[in-house]
VMD Tcl script that draws the C-alpha trace (Angstrom):
set ca {
  {-14.53 34.71 382.76}
  {-10.80 33.69 383.94}
  {-9.41 36.01 380.97}
  {-5.99 35.62 379.36}
  {-3.74 34.05 382.10}
  {-1.05 35.98 380.42}
  {-2.40 39.59 380.53}
  {-1.52 40.49 383.81}
  {2.21 39.72 383.40}
  {2.25 41.71 380.00}
  {0.49 44.84 381.39}
  {3.11 44.40 384.44}
  {6.02 44.28 381.97}
  {4.20 47.17 379.66}
  {3.99 49.40 382.91}
  {7.77 48.98 383.88}
  {8.72 49.63 380.11}
  {6.37 53.16 380.34}
  {7.96 54.33 383.85}
  {11.41 53.46 382.28}
  {11.30 54.44 378.14}
  {15.42 53.65 377.74}
  {13.90 49.82 378.02}
  {11.73 50.41 375.19}
  {15.16 49.77 373.02}
  {16.31 46.34 372.42}
  {19.59 47.13 372.24}
  {19.77 48.85 375.38}
  {17.80 45.85 377.11}
  {20.79 43.33 375.78}
  {23.13 45.65 377.20}
  {21.30 46.10 380.55}
  {21.25 42.13 380.88}
  {24.96 41.78 379.61}
  {26.36 44.48 381.91}
  {24.56 43.35 384.59}
  {26.11 40.27 384.77}
  {29.50 41.51 384.03}
  {29.54 44.00 386.57}
  {28.55 41.19 389.19}
  {31.87 39.73 388.02}
  {33.55 43.25 388.41}
  {32.33 43.83 391.68}
  {33.18 40.24 393.10}
  {36.62 40.78 391.52}
  {36.87 44.31 393.59}
  {36.31 42.57 396.48}
  {38.62 40.12 396.04}
  {41.40 41.97 395.20}
  {41.51 44.26 398.14}
  {41.16 41.54 400.60}
  {43.90 39.85 398.56}
  {46.26 42.56 398.83}
  {45.42 43.32 402.39}
  {45.80 39.55 403.20}
  {49.14 39.16 401.87}
  {50.64 42.53 403.86}
  {48.21 44.02 406.51}
  {49.40 47.62 404.94}
  {46.68 50.06 404.11}
  {49.45 51.83 402.19}
  {49.43 49.30 399.65}
  {45.70 49.48 398.83}
  {46.42 52.97 397.76}
  {49.19 51.49 395.42}
  {47.25 49.27 393.63}
  {44.50 51.96 393.10}
  {47.24 54.36 391.95}
  {48.21 51.73 389.21}
  {44.76 50.69 387.95}
  {43.74 54.57 387.63}
  {47.03 55.98 386.52}
  {46.62 54.88 382.97}
  {43.28 56.22 382.95}
  {44.69 59.80 383.98}
  {47.11 59.71 381.44}
  {45.68 57.76 378.38}
  {41.52 58.54 378.78}
  {41.29 61.83 376.67}
  {43.17 60.16 373.82}
  {40.62 57.02 374.49}
  {38.18 59.64 374.01}
  {39.30 60.72 370.91}
  {39.55 57.30 369.27}
  {35.44 56.81 370.78}
  {34.75 59.67 368.42}
  {36.51 58.18 365.46}
  {36.00 54.18 365.96}
  {32.73 51.97 365.61}
  {31.69 51.89 369.30}
  {30.38 48.35 369.60}
  {33.42 46.60 367.58}
  {35.57 49.06 370.24}
  {33.93 47.58 373.30}
  {34.02 43.81 371.80}
  {37.97 44.00 372.08}
  {38.16 46.11 375.39}
  {35.85 43.46 376.98}
  {37.82 40.24 375.59}
  {40.87 42.09 377.14}
  {39.71 42.40 380.27}
  {38.18 38.79 380.58}
  {41.75 37.67 379.71}
  {43.32 40.14 382.44}
  {40.97 38.61 384.99}
  {41.59 35.19 384.08}
  {45.47 35.57 384.14}
  {45.40 37.22 387.92}
  {42.91 34.40 388.99}
  {45.39 31.70 387.45}
  {48.39 33.44 389.47}
  {46.39 33.34 392.79}
  {45.27 29.81 392.03}
  {48.87 28.79 391.58}
  {50.09 30.37 394.89}
  {52.45 32.56 393.43}
  {50.63 36.00 393.49}
  {52.45 39.17 394.84}
  {51.72 42.46 395.42}
  {53.47 43.84 392.50}
  {52.19 41.38 390.44}
  {48.56 42.50 391.47}
  {49.70 45.89 391.01}
  {50.82 45.28 387.27}
  {47.26 43.44 386.57}
  {45.67 46.42 387.92}
  {47.93 48.92 385.56}
  {46.53 46.52 382.99}
  {43.08 46.66 383.60}
  {43.51 50.42 383.68}
  {45.27 50.71 380.44}
  {42.11 49.09 378.69}
  {39.51 50.91 380.85}
  {41.28 54.15 379.36}
  {39.46 53.30 375.85}
  {36.70 51.01 377.25}
  {35.06 53.56 379.43}
  {34.96 56.48 377.23}
  {33.73 54.32 374.18}
  {31.01 52.66 376.57}
  {29.59 56.04 377.96}
  {29.35 57.64 374.46}
  {27.88 54.28 373.18}
  {24.59 54.88 375.28}
  {23.30 57.36 372.73}
  {23.60 54.93 369.76}
  {21.24 52.53 371.73}
  {18.58 54.61 372.87}
  {18.86 58.38 370.92}
  {19.34 61.69 372.66}
  {15.70 61.75 374.08}
  {15.73 58.73 376.19}
  {19.37 59.32 377.32}
  {18.95 60.68 380.43}
  {16.78 57.97 381.74}
  {19.40 55.30 380.07}
  {22.02 57.05 382.29}
  {20.31 56.66 385.23}
  {19.39 53.05 384.24}
  {22.95 52.44 383.85}
  {23.83 53.65 387.09}
  {21.27 51.19 388.62}
  {22.94 48.25 387.23}
  {26.42 49.09 387.95}
  {24.96 49.80 391.67}
  {22.80 46.98 391.77}
  {25.78 44.91 390.96}
  {27.62 46.45 393.96}
  {24.76 44.72 396.07}
  {25.13 41.17 394.47}
  {28.36 40.98 393.81}
  {30.29 41.73 397.07}
  {27.50 39.83 399.04}
  {28.68 37.01 397.00}
  {32.42 37.59 397.14}
  {32.47 37.77 400.69}
  {31.28 34.05 400.94}
  {33.46 32.89 398.05}
  {36.52 34.20 399.63}
  {35.87 32.95 403.08}
  {35.12 29.41 401.46}
  {37.16 28.95 398.29}
  {39.60 31.78 398.47}
  {39.90 34.91 396.19}
  {41.21 33.00 392.90}
  {37.24 31.77 392.39}
  {36.48 35.49 392.31}
  {38.95 36.32 389.54}
  {37.51 33.32 387.61}
  {33.89 34.04 387.94}
  {34.68 37.42 386.69}
  {36.39 36.18 383.61}
  {33.38 34.08 382.86}
  {30.92 37.07 383.47}
  {32.56 38.89 380.52}
  {31.05 36.30 377.94}
  {27.41 37.87 378.82}
  {28.27 41.33 377.79}
  {30.07 39.85 374.54}
  {27.02 38.18 373.78}
  {24.89 41.05 374.36}
  {27.05 43.35 372.34}
  {27.24 40.92 369.51}
  {23.46 40.24 369.17}
  {22.77 44.11 368.80}
  {20.87 45.31 365.62}
  {22.41 48.45 364.98}
  {22.59 50.99 361.93}
  {25.68 50.81 360.05}
  {27.89 53.29 361.40}
  {30.57 55.20 359.71}
  {33.82 56.04 361.75}
  {34.21 59.57 361.78}
  {37.13 60.68 359.30}
  {40.33 61.36 361.08}
  {41.03 64.59 359.55}
  {43.45 65.78 362.47}
  {45.95 63.99 364.65}
  {45.25 62.58 367.82}
  {46.47 65.26 369.62}
  {45.20 67.71 367.59}
  {41.86 66.17 368.34}
  {42.52 66.01 371.81}
  {43.29 69.82 372.03}
  {40.33 70.65 369.92}
  {38.05 68.78 372.42}
  {39.96 70.47 375.15}
  {39.63 73.99 374.07}
  {35.74 73.23 373.61}
  {35.09 72.22 377.29}
  {36.98 74.98 378.57}
  {35.14 77.54 376.52}
  {31.90 76.10 377.92}
  {31.44 77.35 381.31}
  {29.10 74.59 382.63}
  {30.99 71.85 381.16}
  {34.17 73.18 382.51}
  {32.74 73.62 385.87}
  {31.08 70.27 386.28}
  {34.38 68.30 385.44}
  {36.73 70.04 387.82}
  {34.17 69.78 390.42}
  {33.68 66.03 389.65}
  {37.49 65.57 389.76}
  {37.75 66.83 393.43}
  {34.68 65.22 394.78}
  {35.89 61.85 393.09}
  {39.95 62.27 394.02}
  {39.39 62.67 397.78}
  {35.89 62.13 398.37}
  {34.63 58.76 396.75}
  {38.16 57.21 396.85}
  {37.34 56.47 400.81}
  {35.78 53.32 399.23}
  {39.49 51.66 399.04}
  {39.52 51.87 403.02}
  {36.71 49.46 403.62}
  {38.84 46.37 404.42}
  {40.51 48.28 407.00}
  {37.14 49.80 408.17}
  {36.01 46.23 408.46}
  {39.14 44.99 410.37}
  {38.56 47.74 412.50}
  {34.68 46.48 413.13}
  {36.54 42.99 413.67}
  {34.02 42.19 411.16}
  {36.21 39.98 408.70}
  {35.89 39.40 404.98}
  {31.96 38.84 405.30}
  {31.68 42.60 407.32}
  {33.69 43.94 404.00}
  {31.35 42.42 401.78}
  {28.57 43.77 403.85}
  {29.71 47.56 403.79}
  {30.13 47.47 400.22}
  {26.77 45.86 399.69}
  {25.16 48.55 401.76}
  {26.78 51.46 399.77}
  {25.02 49.48 396.63}
  {21.89 49.12 398.20}
  {21.77 53.05 398.58}
  {23.30 53.54 395.21}
  {20.46 51.29 393.30}
  {17.90 53.31 395.43}
  {19.18 56.48 394.36}
  {19.77 55.18 390.65}
  {16.27 54.05 390.38}
  {14.55 57.49 391.96}
  {16.58 59.60 389.23}
  {15.28 56.99 386.31}
  {11.91 57.12 388.02}
  {10.92 60.43 386.56}
  {12.03 63.21 384.28}
  {13.73 66.31 385.83}
  {14.14 69.98 384.72}
  {17.42 71.38 384.62}
  {16.57 73.34 387.81}
  {15.98 70.16 389.46}
  {18.97 68.68 388.08}
  {21.08 71.25 389.55}
  {19.16 70.85 393.00}
  {20.05 66.97 392.84}
  {23.74 67.81 392.28}
  {23.55 69.95 395.74}
  {21.43 67.42 397.60}
  {23.74 64.43 396.61}
  {26.81 65.98 397.47}
  {25.46 67.19 401.11}
  {24.00 64.03 402.05}
  {27.10 62.32 401.09}
  {29.10 64.67 403.60}
  {27.03 64.02 406.26}
  {26.93 60.08 405.54}
  {30.95 60.15 405.44}
  {31.40 61.84 408.79}
  {28.82 59.49 410.53}
  {30.93 56.37 409.15}
  {34.12 58.09 410.54}
  {32.50 58.37 413.96}
  {30.35 55.08 414.13}
  {32.22 52.18 416.53}
  {30.04 49.52 415.45}
  {29.42 47.85 411.94}
  {25.43 47.96 412.36}
  {25.63 51.76 412.55}
  {28.45 51.88 410.00}
  {26.16 49.86 407.49}
  {23.73 52.46 407.90}
  {25.66 55.42 406.84}
  {27.33 53.38 404.11}
  {23.95 53.14 402.78}
  {23.19 56.72 402.97}
  {26.38 57.56 401.45}
  {25.86 55.43 398.34}
  {22.36 57.25 398.00}
  {23.95 60.73 398.13}
  {27.10 59.53 395.99}
  {24.99 58.30 393.19}
  {22.87 61.18 393.21}
  {25.49 63.43 392.66}
  {27.56 61.30 390.32}
  {24.48 60.27 388.08}
  {23.17 63.87 387.46}
  {26.43 64.89 386.71}
  {26.66 62.42 383.85}
  {23.39 63.31 382.70}
  {24.48 67.20 382.56}
  {27.39 66.66 380.71}
  {25.74 64.41 377.97}
  {22.97 66.87 377.77}
  {25.03 69.92 377.23}
  {27.69 68.25 375.11}
  {27.61 68.58 371.08}
  {27.81 65.17 369.52}
  {30.80 65.50 367.78}
  {32.40 65.95 371.21}
  {30.83 63.16 372.87}
  {33.43 60.69 372.85}
  {36.14 63.58 374.42}
  {33.70 64.74 376.63}
  {33.78 61.16 377.90}
  {37.23 60.92 377.78}
  {37.67 63.89 380.11}
  {34.89 63.01 382.41}
  {36.79 59.43 382.44}
  {39.65 61.35 383.47}
  {37.63 63.18 386.60}
  {35.60 60.27 387.68}
  {38.36 57.71 387.43}
  {41.79 59.39 386.76}
  {41.99 61.57 389.84}
  {41.64 58.54 392.06}
  {45.38 57.57 391.86}
  {46.29 60.51 394.07}
  {43.21 60.27 396.35}
  {43.92 56.69 397.04}
  {47.90 57.60 397.94}
  {46.78 60.26 400.26}
  {44.02 58.42 401.83}
  {46.14 55.40 402.02}
  {48.88 57.18 403.63}
  {46.66 59.23 406.09}
  {45.03 55.28 407.32}
  {48.43 54.25 407.84}
  {49.52 56.94 410.14}
  {46.31 57.94 411.66}
  {43.84 55.26 411.12}
  {41.14 54.83 408.84}
  {38.46 57.12 410.71}
  {40.94 59.84 410.24}
  {41.26 59.45 406.46}
  {37.33 58.69 406.06}
  {36.80 62.46 407.91}
  {39.06 63.89 405.24}
  {36.90 62.52 402.53}
  {33.96 64.12 404.30}
  {35.40 67.33 404.39}
  {36.25 67.47 400.82}
  {32.75 66.71 399.75}
  {31.12 69.20 402.55}
  {33.54 71.58 401.18}
  {32.44 70.68 397.30}
  {28.65 71.09 398.34}
  {29.51 74.57 399.82}
  {31.41 76.13 396.53}
  {28.27 74.31 394.41}
  {25.83 76.07 396.90}
  {27.46 79.43 395.92}
  {27.75 78.62 392.49}
  {23.97 77.95 391.64}
  {22.71 80.29 393.86}
  {24.53 82.83 391.74}
  {23.18 81.47 388.49}
  {19.72 81.55 389.91}
  {20.09 85.30 390.62}
  {21.33 85.91 387.10}
  {18.42 83.97 385.56}
  {15.90 85.88 387.69}
  {17.59 89.05 386.50}
  {17.09 88.16 383.05}
  {13.76 86.92 382.84}
  {12.67 90.20 384.65}
  {14.39 92.47 381.95}
  {12.88 90.18 379.06}
}
mol new
graphics top color blue
foreach p $ca { graphics top sphere $p radius 0.5 }
foreach p [lrange $ca 0 end-1] q [lrange $ca 1 end] { graphics top cylinder $p $q radius 0.2 }
display resetview
């Protein structure tokens, strides 16, 4: 018998769902599709914006200025954004923030198309995106648990990381071609259009009625309460502080990719390939994390492995003189970076109490994104004075130092746990 022709595809779909339990949730599947499309547009804009700034003034320091402008509002306002994420309906909040981001992308695209864009104007738009993101990012991260529940949250975080980094593969590859053929404005307009997908996904979700948390205290008092909670919880405090160091001077090496591409004499297409290579490594790392469940000890091991690999890859990237070699090290850097970053996010969300989740993710946003303005300025200045290779070496040294500190801490923690077990 030929059997049911639809049986094999159905079994294939069920097998995929079984391996990734977060995909059993309809709301999360909608989120994956909408975010996937929108993030492709985001990475296209990221590539176009970096190339635009460097084309207008071939000055690596200007890349740092734009980065600083985009991340400074996140540094200053994300903690309050986290307080609001604990009080406001998160889906409605995301509809507003995603709409604002769409309008900003369309506005910048219009200026570029009219030929009146300048670096100061790009700085202003970057600051606008940062201002909106100060609320959008903690609300979006906190929203994951509403879609999948606590049990499937680690899998959802890993899959969310995979779509973010999957877009890093597709977006830069498309953007490199679009910039070369149609110019930067087309990328900004395509990014604006991509926000329609995430807005449709959010509006189609079926969620139980959510009551906003009562505002029993002022925003400032709510932030202080959350900050005290995190500081008293040693694991949360240490994870956040380490994240701030690594993201500030380690992960921020990415702003130097236009300069690195020029050093390889690779042009806009080479710039896109470098970002794509990092995205490939990131996707592979995310999918590996999503494909299985990890114990607490294994999560700690993933943190250390990710940092060590990241430091090694950055060292290789700084020393490479051919783009083929640089692409390999970029892939390894993406793999290690996401192994560390996604695991940090998972541990934070598993350890935090629900009533503090939004504020925790606000502080996570500060350390993940808000520390990067200063790193961007430092690395941009180093690249201008000593070259991009030296600046990337600094990022490698920071990552290696963070890995050494983490290794010592994990070793001491393991010894204490063994001693406690032997006593009991």
